[in-house]
Structure formats: C-alpha cells, structure tokens
C-alpha positions in Angstrom: -12.5 0.6 -11.5 -9.1 0.2 -12.5 -6.0 1.8 -9.8 -7.9 0.9 -6.5 -4.5 -1.3 -5.6 -2.1 1.7 -6.5 -4.8 4.3 -4.7 -4.7 2.1 -1.4 -0.8 1.6 -0.8 -0.3 5.4 -1.8 -2.8 6.1 1.1 -1.3 3.7 3.5 2.2 4.9 2.6 1.1 8.4 3.1 -0.6 7.6 6.6 2.5 5.9 8.0 5.3 8.2 6.8 3.3 11.1 7.7 4.7 13.1 5.2 8.1 12.7 6.0 9.8 11.3 2.7 12.7 9.3 4.7 10.6 6.7 5.9 8.6 5.7 2.7 11.6 3.5 1.4 11.3 1.7 4.8 7.5 1.4 4.3 7.9 0.1 0.8 10.6 -2.2 2.3 7.3 -3.5 5.0 5.2 -3.8 2.3 7.0 -6.3 0.0 8.2 -8.1 2.8 4.6 -8.9 3.5 3.5 -9.7 -0.4 2.5 -6.9 -2.1 5.4 -4.8 -4.3 4.0 -0.9 -4.4 6.3 -0.6 -7.6 4.2 -3.1 -9.5 1.1 -1.2 -9.4 0.2 1.7 -11.5 -3.3 3.7 -12.1 -4.1 1.3 -15.0 -3.5 -2.1 -12.7 -6.6 -4.2 -12.5 -8.2 -4.4 -9.3 -7.4 -7.5 -7.5 -9.4 -8.1 -4.4 -7.0 -10.7 -3.1 -4.5 -8.0 -2.8 -6.8 -5.3 -2.0 -7.5 -7.4 1.0 -3.5 -7.7 1.8 -3.2 -4.1 2.1 -6.2 -3.5 4.2 -5.0 -6.4 6.6 -1.5 -4.8 6.4 -3.1 -1.6 7.0 -5.1 -2.9 10.1 -1.6 -4.7 11.6 0.1 -0.9 11.1 -2.9 0.6 12.8 -3.9 2.5 10.0 -7.6 2.7 8.7 -8.0 3.0 5.1 
C-alpha cells in the first residue's frame, strides 16, 4: 500500500501541532533534522520500512502515539 509514509508524517504533524498552523514549519524542520523530509513524500510514494520505523521513533521521542 503506497502512501503510508505520507500518512504517518501527516498524523505526526497534526498531533504535534494540535491544529496550530504556526507550529507546522518548526515541526517539519525537526523531522528534516532527524532525517525525514516531509515534502519528499506523496500519496504515491512507495512504503519504505526503514523510513516508517524512523517516523515511529521520532513520534515516540516527541511523546506521540501514531
């Protein structure tokens, strides 16, 4: 199923920002600094288990449950 990475990133950003659009850029920067560029993934991007695991670890570090 393609697009799981994009979906996880979207969920992480939504949970982290709690709907505040002003926090989206800083959250994206944090993801980029940890090795995941949210703008590189689309709904058609193939699922990559390494990237999925990295996103899950980032979410855990941020205290989020995806």
